[in-house]
C-alpha positions in Angstrom: 100.8 -132.0 62.2 98.2 -130.0 60.3 100.4 -129.2 57.3 98.3 -126.3 56.0 98.3 -124.7 59.5 102.0 -125.3 59.8 102.7 -123.7 56.4 100.5 -120.7 57.3 102.3 -120.4 60.6 105.7 -120.5 58.8 104.7 -117.9 56.3 103.4 -115.5 59.0 106.6 -116.0 60.9 108.7 -115.3 57.8 106.8 -112.1 57.4 106.7 -110.9 61.1 110.1 -112.3 62.1 108.7 -112.6 65.6 107.3 -115.8 67.1 105.5 -114.0 69.9 103.6 -111.8 67.4 102.7 -114.8 65.3 101.3 -116.5 68.4 99.1 -113.5 69.2 97.7 -113.3 65.6 97.0 -117.0 65.3 95.8 -117.4 68.9 98.6 -119.8 69.8 101.2 -119.9 72.5 104.8 -118.9 71.6 105.8 -122.5 72.6 103.2 -123.9 70.1 104.6 -121.7 67.3 108.1 -122.9 68.1 107.1 -126.5 68.1 105.2 -126.1 64.8 108.2 -124.5 63.1 110.5 -127.2 64.5 108.2 -130.0 63.3 108.2 -128.4 59.8 112.0 -128.2 59.8 112.2 -131.9 60.9 109.8 -132.9 58.1 111.7 -130.9 55.5 115.2 -131.8 56.8 116.4 -128.2 56.6 116.6 -125.2 59.0 114.2 -122.5 58.1 115.0 -119.9 60.7 118.0 -118.6 62.7 116.7 -117.8 66.1 118.6 -115.7 68.7 117.4 -114.1 71.9 117.0 -110.8 70.0 115.6 -111.7 66.6 114.4 -114.4 64.2 115.5 -114.4 60.6 115.1 -116.7 57.6 117.8 -118.9 56.4 118.6 -119.1 52.7 116.6 -122.4 52.5 113.8 -120.8 54.5 113.6 -117.8 52.1 113.5 -120.1 49.1 110.8 -122.3 50.7 108.7 -119.3 51.6 108.8 -117.9 48.0 107.8 -121.3 46.6 104.8 -122.1 48.8 103.2 -118.6 49.3 100.9 -118.8 46.3 100.1 -122.4 46.8 99.1 -121.8 50.4 96.9 -118.9 49.4 95.3 -121.1 46.7 94.7 -123.9 49.2 93.2 -121.4 51.8 90.9 -119.9 49.1 89.8 -123.4 48.1 89.1 -124.3 51.7 87.1 -121.2 52.2 85.1 -121.8 49.0 84.3 -125.3 50.0 83.2 -124.2 53.4 81.0 -121.5 51.9 79.6 -123.9 49.4 78.2 -125.9 52.3 76.5 -123.0 54.0 72.8 -122.5 53.4 73.2 -118.8 52.9 76.4 -118.5 50.8 78.0 -119.9 47.7 77.3 -120.3 44.0 74.1 -121.8 42.6 73.9 -122.7 38.9 70.4 -123.3 37.7 69.1 -124.5 34.3 65.4 -123.8 33.5 63.0 -124.0 30.5 62.9 -120.9 28.4 59.2 -120.0 28.9 59.1 -120.8 32.6 62.4 -118.9 33.1 61.0 -115.8 31.4 57.5 -115.8 32.8 57.7 -117.3 36.3 61.3 -117.5 37.5 62.1 -113.8 37.9 59.6 -113.4 40.7 61.0 -116.5 42.5 64.6 -115.4 42.1 63.9 -112.0 43.4 62.3 -113.4 46.5 65.1 -115.9 47.0 67.7 -113.1 46.7 65.9 -111.1 49.4 66.3 -114.1 51.7 69.8 -115.2 50.6 71.7 -112.2 49.3 75.1 -113.9 49.6 74.2 -116.7 47.3 75.4 -116.0 43.7 72.9 -117.3 41.3 73.7 -118.2 37.7 70.8 -119.0 35.3 70.8 -120.7 31.9 67.6 -121.1 30.0 67.2 -124.0 27.6 64.4 -126.6 27.0 66.6 -129.5 26.2 67.5 -132.2 28.7 71.2 -132.0 29.7 73.9 -133.8 31.6 73.9 -132.2 35.0 77.4 -133.3 35.9 79.0 -132.7 32.5 77.6 -129.1 32.3 78.2 -128.3 36.0 74.6 -127.4 37.1 73.5 -127.7 40.7 69.9 -128.2 39.7 67.6 -128.1 36.6 63.9 -127.2 36.5 61.9 -129.2 34.1 58.3 -129.8 33.0 58.1 -133.5 32.0 57.2 -137.0 32.8 59.6 -139.1 35.0 63.2 -139.1 33.9 64.5 -142.1 32.1 68.0 -141.7 33.6 68.0 -143.8 36.7 71.0 -142.0 38.1 69.4 -138.6 38.1 67.8 -137.5 41.4 64.5 -135.8 40.8 61.8 -134.2 43.0 58.2 -133.8 41.9 56.9 -130.3 42.8 53.4 -129.9 41.4 51.4 -131.0 38.4 51.3 -128.6 35.4 48.0 -128.3 33.6 48.0 -128.3 29.8 45.3 -127.0 27.6 44.3 -127.4 24.0 43.7 -123.9 22.5 43.0 -122.2 19.3 42.2 -118.7 18.1 38.5 -117.8 18.3 36.7 -117.5 15.0 38.9 -120.0 13.3 37.7 -123.5 12.3 40.1 -125.0 14.8 38.1 -123.4 17.6 34.8 -125.1 16.5 35.9 -128.8 16.6 33.8 -131.1 18.8 36.0 -134.2 18.7 39.8 -134.8 18.5 39.3 -136.8 15.3 38.2 -133.5 13.6 41.7 -132.1 14.1 44.0 -132.2 11.1 47.6 -133.2 12.1 48.8 -130.4 9.8 46.9 -127.9 11.9 48.4 -129.1 15.2 51.6 -127.2 16.2 54.0 -129.4 18.1 56.2 -128.5 21.0 59.5 -130.4 21.3 62.8 -129.6 22.9 64.4 -130.8 19.7 61.8 -129.2 17.4 60.5 -132.7 16.4 56.9 -133.9 16.0 55.0 -135.0 19.1 52.1 -137.3 19.8 49.2 -135.9 21.6 47.5 -138.6 23.7 44.0 -137.3 24.6 41.4 -139.1 26.8 37.8 -138.3 27.9 37.9 -141.0 30.5 36.3 -143.6 28.2 38.1 -143.3 24.9 41.6 -142.3 23.9 42.8 -140.6 20.7 46.4 -140.1 19.5 47.2 -137.2 17.2 50.6 -136.8 15.4 51.2 -133.1 15.9 53.9 -131.1 14.2 53.4 -132.4 10.6 53.6 -128.8 9.4 55.1 -126.8 12.3 57.1 -127.8 15.3 59.2 -125.6 17.6 61.3 -125.8 20.8 59.6 -122.8 22.4 56.1 -122.7 23.8 55.7 -118.9 23.6 56.4 -119.0 19.9 53.8 -121.6 19.4 51.2 -119.8 21.6 51.8 -116.6 19.5 51.3 -118.5 16.3 48.1 -120.1 17.5 46.8 -116.7 18.6 47.5 -115.5 15.0 45.3 -118.4 13.7 48.0 -120.8 12.6 46.5 -123.8 14.4 46.0 -125.7 17.6 48.5 -126.0 20.4 48.8 -128.1 23.5 50.7 -126.1 26.1 51.1 -125.5 29.8 48.4 -123.1 31.2 50.9 -120.6 32.5 52.1 -119.9 29.0 48.6 -119.5 27.7 47.2 -117.4 30.6 47.6 -114.0 29.0 46.2 -115.1 25.7 43.1 -116.6 27.4 42.5 -113.6 29.5 42.7 -111.3 26.5 40.5 -113.5 24.4 43.2 -114.1 21.7 43.0 -117.9 22.5 40.1 -120.1 23.7 40.2 -123.6 25.1 38.9 -126.3 22.9 37.9 -129.9 23.7 37.9 -129.3 27.4 36.7 -132.9 28.1 39.7 -134.3 26.4 42.8 -134.2 28.5 46.5 -135.2 28.0 48.5 -137.3 30.5 49.6 -135.4 33.6 53.0 -133.9 33.6 54.9 -132.5 36.5 57.1 -129.6 37.3 60.2 -131.3 38.7 63.6 -130.4 40.1 66.6 -132.5 38.8 69.9 -132.8 40.7 73.3 -134.4 40.1 73.7 -137.7 42.0 74.4 -136.1 45.4 74.3 -138.4 48.5 72.9 -135.4 50.3 71.9 -132.0 48.8 74.2 -129.2 49.7 72.5 -126.7 52.0 72.3 -123.9 49.5 70.6 -126.2 46.9 68.2 -127.5 49.5 67.4 -123.9 50.6 66.5 -122.9 47.0 64.6 -126.2 46.4 62.4 -125.6 49.5 61.8 -122.0 48.6 60.9 -122.9 45.0 58.5 -125.6 46.1 56.7 -123.1 48.4 56.4 -120.4 45.7 55.9 -122.1 42.4 52.5 -123.9 42.5 50.5 -120.6 42.7 52.5 -119.2 39.8 52.0 -122.1 37.3 48.4 -123.1 38.2 46.7 -119.7 38.2 45.2 -118.5 34.9 
């Protein structure tokens, strides 16, 4: 016996007091309703209804049982519906974590397009640059700009490379350097999710140089560092999509274009699903189609 179905049949019968009407509303035969109620009575060991040729009424035990299970059955039905919706591609809740600068500059356009296609998916966004525990903090996916994750249990999906540039304000001594060795570590502003120093590894294809950036200033937000560099505070190494407006306006210029850092990727991180739920797969596919043009165009 399907116990949830039996309980729903019992509650409807308790409300309608008419097995034939219950049968019509649940698309069952009257005989099936009678058998379902009888099986439930056998399982419980009590009589739930008094049935005559003219009416059906609850026994005392039946009334008590109905009052005790009504909220529980409603909760189970709501949970069943929620779980069913969660596995539809076009319905359910989607919790996303994204970096602050990417979330502010790029994500609005993507989210608006996604909502146009999937209006019944409820999207929750939290912006933070730190790495997080996907399961502990209950996120469906996280967007990151990084190297490969060190956590072997995390599922990740490379979307596209993210170009980074060394830049400084024009007219400052930082903008005139010809070699990385001319850069003072104190003038190199470091980006770190934990506001720590970072090492810039630069290569021209033949030689490599490492610069300990952040000796004077480090921050966990790329927009803050870009603004400071535009005001002449020093040199920054940041993704091109953060720097685009400054480069177009002339407030920043690229320096040392022949010296490049290691490649980093825009990636999607997931909890350890055996298979991505359809709504998460739908967003991931949409994101992968839309994002490259938004993070690679200056």
